[in-house]
Steps between C-alpha positions, in 0.01 A plus 500: 500500500712279283442689179231717344251277322232632270189302420600450139446137431725311259325217318246293692717441809366794704852603613550880524798664333796529736715813518837489672553743786755785460856433602647672804649842453759429769857441380589184698825311530436284195688177427719505184359204314584368153231489228488209256319552165344167419432609141871429439462134596441361150736738320834357378720471809222651708476227757875508558497881544208484745668218693815711534295798617310280751825348629630849573172607664479212743847559639349801688155408597253234385247753367466637146240639260380350168327696224346405166364177632213458255202633694329837457430731793133440431546128546686561825243747629225246429663266756510784751129555429412138557707489818323805632163344439606183684593695811174700487299173550351450846722330758252217518528441126879518495534254787329234287828490309739515796842343436608202716784712635549310825588188298719679245237565237513850348247481223187705559430776748722613793284715738587835644667505844603137521848565646582702808795724396532686827310443826142606424574595136416261222611485136330723246501272199237312302623253239333298228720244322404332175700180428606364166217418265552122497263221619699437825413852619136540401319665786195727560542872443279804546278585208712802398791264440288233329350765270849617396677165516605491134658845527670419828633175370641663182668765712646244748618266221672788321688592820599140553603414145617824345630702795613263777601242242739743335654598835560133584684465167720797590589345839593177326727695257664677800587160649605358162234234513274384215247781423207283607659382822273702735206479258502125549472548875214753467266325259148645500320165481673370815388569854668807654390796706528761217210748525359831395429719804270788570614672823363789697677691777241700693634840599569553871448783740793711611455348850538148365801599295663649808457177692639304205787747450367527139593137426198313357682179402842416639791437266471153352575285199246340266444124483537394134719597204381840389243763604362735238326820619313707244571873529381607847448880522458506882858521634543252783736228379864512619794285414798424728837563353806284568613776736182459703332823384136522401423667163161576354395331178372755251189427286672497163260579210343193328729261679507184709720496807665158532672354805685175554369256758609205715489216251753657267726570794484139607548368147811717444653445847460867583625654178159630399397669822136511619436869536408650836212746486236656721184711481480828691246779542477715184604866492250760632334574166406133466431426869122474454511285184450121500783324319361257243744265330516240218782252526608169354704248701719255314580182691669171401318173461396364840710187458829677420765439765667829588849356439767740353544455127826400341631803315852593381413864592425408858820296513710789368341745745534263799127419543543128437541381864182401683468730800289514815263721304415228255154339486612156381224246570225764498269535196370825369144407593601412857682832544211713372231320698708514817569872461131571437393308807767662715394842368160471671628332815371671812777395737675840487420856405666567166703794627670271750615252234854545363550138387245220460572136439310379193581139419791261516710726718470784245392843630365824353632831626308828549646847507400834650 
């Protein structure tokens, strides 16, 4: 089960109340991640203090927590509740909203077991992505989403404007660029692949986990600028340190876990590093629990060329020379769509893939 749901109905939407599952009692090898308090953002000198803290944090690993981001736990749990209801729909109903994954489209439903991760073993994820609420992305949705559209849109817009927007300002300050530099490249009314995601990892048997060596999703980077993961009590996410060690990401109370992604690495010539992370089998006391997640993916406007920005900070630190790792000539939209399509390619079993060419000679790497 993904969480204990009672039949208490809130409003007229018919969505049961969601209760988060207990955290693991195991003391795991947790990553030491910084925590940014976004309530400081509008205080005198607050942005500058947060930018300095963020600069320090990203020297180690491209993961950090944020707290006091302007949403109550009840509002967050409502999104978990809606996501749970989506995945409880019949397979026939969900497939009506299948994403056009093979052609790089990620909006809508990604079915369970689409990718072969080891010979004879398929992925254990279901995904439902809700794009930005602009005319260009209007599309059919299941009734549970339609009935709660206003609430979902308010939630997603808050993340985009008042959470991700603040983080983008902090990155501009770190690079000594105008505060709105990245905001102008992530405008909500322009086409981009930003989306709210409901995601469900179905629990696996001990036999499956043995075949997989407990690795559910190989180490990888995300496609866009930032990924925001609302507190996930089922321990399964691990981050790779610069030394190549895997550390567990602890479910910090009332937090969002944030990681940097490919576009920011391209735009800063490797200074902001796209964080490598993977998903593994949970500890024994959570082994029989489905892992339900609520995430928000921040991605640049489709038309933005992923050319390194001109920044005095990058120049001082030696990140001003275009390298073989650059994505000059590739747009953000092209990169995302190519990575999505390659992600469902059936040419190789995922466990056999260490590096995969994506587009324009650029490749994505995968890690055990």
